[in-house]
C-alpha positions in Angstrom: 0.0 0.0 0.0 0.9 3.7 -0.2 0.7 6.4 2.4 -0.1 10.0 1.6 -0.7 13.2 3.6 -4.4 14.1 3.3 -3.9 17.9 3.5 -1.4 18.0 0.6 -2.1 14.8 -1.3 1.7 14.1 -1.3 2.6 10.4 -1.3 5.3 9.9 1.4 5.6 6.1 1.2 5.3 4.1 -2.0 5.7 0.7 -0.3 4.1 0.5 3.1 4.1 -3.1 4.4 1.5 -3.9 7.1 2.4 -5.9 10.2 -1.0 -6.9 11.7 -0.5 -10.4 13.0 1.1 -11.2 16.4 4.2 -12.6 14.8 4.7 -9.9 12.2 4.3 -7.2 14.9 6.7 -9.1 17.2 9.4 -9.4 14.5 9.0 -5.9 13.1 12.3 -4.8 11.6 14.5 -7.1 13.7 17.1 -8.7 11.5 16.5 -6.3 8.6 19.6 -4.5 7.3 17.7 -1.4 6.2 14.7 -0.1 4.3 14.8 1.5 0.9 13.7 5.0 0.0 9.9 5.1 0.1 9.6 2.0 2.2 8.1 1.6 5.7 6.5 -0.9 8.1 3.0 -0.1 9.5 2.4 -1.9 12.8 -1.2 -2.2 14.0 -2.4 -2.2 16.7 0.5 -0.6 18.3 1.1 2.3 20.8 4.8 1.8 21.7 7.9 0.4 20.1 11.4 -0.9 20.8 14.5 -1.1 18.6 16.2 -4.1 20.4 18.1 -6.3 17.9 17.7 -3.8 15.1 20.6 -2.8 12.8 19.7 0.8 11.8 18.2 4.0 13.1 14.5 4.5 12.5 12.1 7.4 12.2 8.7 6.7 13.7 5.2 8.2 13.3 2.5 7.4 15.9 -1.1 7.6 14.5 -4.5 7.6 16.2 -7.3 5.5 15.0 -8.4 8.3 12.7 -4.8 8.3 11.2 -4.0 11.7 12.7 -0.3 12.1 13.5 0.0 12.1 17.3 3.8 12.1 17.6 7.0 11.9 15.5 10.2 10.5 16.8 13.3 10.7 14.6 16.6 8.9 14.6 15.8 6.2 17.2 18.9 4.2 17.7 19.0 0.4 18.1 18.4 -0.8 21.7 16.0 1.9 22.7 12.3 2.0 23.7 9.5 4.5 23.1 6.9 4.2 25.9 3.2 4.0 25.0 1.7 7.1 23.3 -1.9 7.8 24.5 -4.4 7.2 21.7 -1.9 5.6 19.3 -3.3 2.8 17.1 -0.7 2.6 14.3 3.0 3.1 14.1 4.9 3.8 10.9 8.6 2.9 10.9 11.0 4.1 8.3 14.8 4.1 7.8 16.3 7.4 9.1 18.7 7.6 6.2 16.0 8.9 3.9 14.4 11.6 6.1 11.0 10.4 4.8 9.1 12.2 7.6 10.3 15.7 6.6 6.9 16.7 5.2 4.8 15.0 7.9 3.9 17.1 11.0 2.0 16.4 14.2 -1.7 17.0 13.5 -1.5 15.9 9.8 -3.9 13.2 8.8 -2.5 10.3 6.7 -4.2 8.1 4.3 -3.5 4.4 3.5 -4.0 3.7 -0.2 -4.4 0.0 -1.0 -2.7 -1.1 -4.3 
């Protein structure tokens, strides 16, 4: 699927991979060497994350059930935790190397576009 910003119509992720099962959420990006430009992982349901056993820094967007951006965390290093964000239902994780979140701001509403 793709992810765009509703207010601008800008597609910010061309290849968003959902992680909706227990095992796909548990695995997340562990063992992955990195993500390409325009790629991200969408974890749901999810309100907190960790980067234990990861190999690269990530940028993260926490979204409410209405897909409104509640919080943005950038350059989270491996071995860290982000405690639960009140109201978060989705987490979008991307590789920090690409600065994919530069056009996303708290309060924006995102849209998931099925391919």
